[in-house]
N, C-alpha and C positions, 0 to 999 in steps of 0.2 A: 536484314532488318535493322534499323537503327536502334541505338541504345535509347531506352525509355526516358532516361535523364536528359538526353539530347532533345527529345520531343516534347518534353513539358518543362516549362519554365516555373521553377518553385523557389522564389527567393527566400521566403521565410518557412521553410520546412521545419517541423517540430519533431518529427520521428526520426530516430536514430537508426542507421543501417544495423543489420544484425552483426554482432559480434562473434568471434570464434568462442567455443566452449570454454569456461573458465576464465575468460577475460572481461574485467568490468566494462560497463559502456563508457563513452567518452566523457559524459557528464554526471556527476552524482546527482542522487535524488533531491528534489526540493523540499527539503524537511520542513520549512516554515510553511509552505503551501499544504503539505500533508497534515501537518499538525492544525492548522487552521480549519481544514475540512473536518477533522476529528473534533475540535473544539465546538464548531457550529453544531455538530449532531449531539454532542454531549451537554451544551449549555440550554437549559429550558428556556432562558430568556433571549436567547439569540435571534431566534425566529419561531414563529408558530408553525409546526409542521403538522399539517392534516395527515392522518393515516394513509391516504392514497393521494398525496399531493405531487405535482410534478416536481418540486423542489426536492422532496423527499427521495423520488426515483432518482434524480440527478446526483444528489449527494450519496446515495447508497452505491450507485455505478461509480462515482468518483473515489469512494472508499475502497471498493473492490479493486479498482484499478491500481490504487496506490499500494495496496496489499501486495498484488501482483508483481509491482516494480520492486517493492522493498524486501519481499521474501528471499529472493535470490542475493540481494546485496547483503542482508544479515546473514544468511548462510554463508557466504563466501568470507565475510569478517570473521565469523565464528570459527571457519574452517581453518584459519591462520593460528588460532590458538592452541595451546597444549590440550591434549585429549582430557586430562583430569582437570582442566581449570573451570572454576566456579562461574565465571562470567560466560563461558562457552556452553556450559550445561545449562544455564538459565535462558540464554539466547536460543538454544535448540528446543527447549521446553515451550518457549514463546512462539517459535517457528510452528511447533506442531499444532498449537492452539490456532495460531492463524489460518493454518491449512484447513483446520477443522471448520472455522467459521466460514471460509470460502466454500467449502462442500455443503454446508448447512443451507436450508431454505427458510425463508421468513415464514412464521406462523401464519395461518390464514384467519386467525382470531383479530377481533378489532384492535388495532395498534400494533398488530404483529410485525408489520414492515418497519415501524419506528423502533421496536425493541431490538429487532434484528439489525438496523442500521447503527443503533448505539453499541451493540456487541462488537460490531466491526470496528467502530470508532475506538472503543476501548483497547482493542488487540493492537489497532494501528498505533495508538499512541505508545503502547508498550514496545512495539517494534522500532519506533523511532527512538525512543530512549536506548534501546540496545544498538541501533545503528551508530548513534552518536558515541556511546560508550565505546564501542569495539572500533570505531574509527579513530579515536584518539590514542588507542594503545598500539 
């Protein structure tokens, strides 16, 4: 059986091949794009998001995906710091909060989806801050 890559021409693939455990992916996360997603969700004037709009669903899925990408990156960076480091402790606390938001479900009340998306956006912004801080050290 021929290799799948030989069978399919994918000149502009965006997915990265899996990397061995403990090794960072080839490209760093696009923090500007991640921050823009969070900004849109948090800015009441950016776009009008109806509680059940397709845009809200798309942005919520994007925020969840960004969190799933950023969590292991921040965890790796925090793991390089000394055990009693305050930045490490703060990043690990934020990671716990982010994981909790991913496990949570939106409320079924009117506007619950928007409230949930904004919670994701706030923790996403905090993880971006930790990623940038820890990447510089």
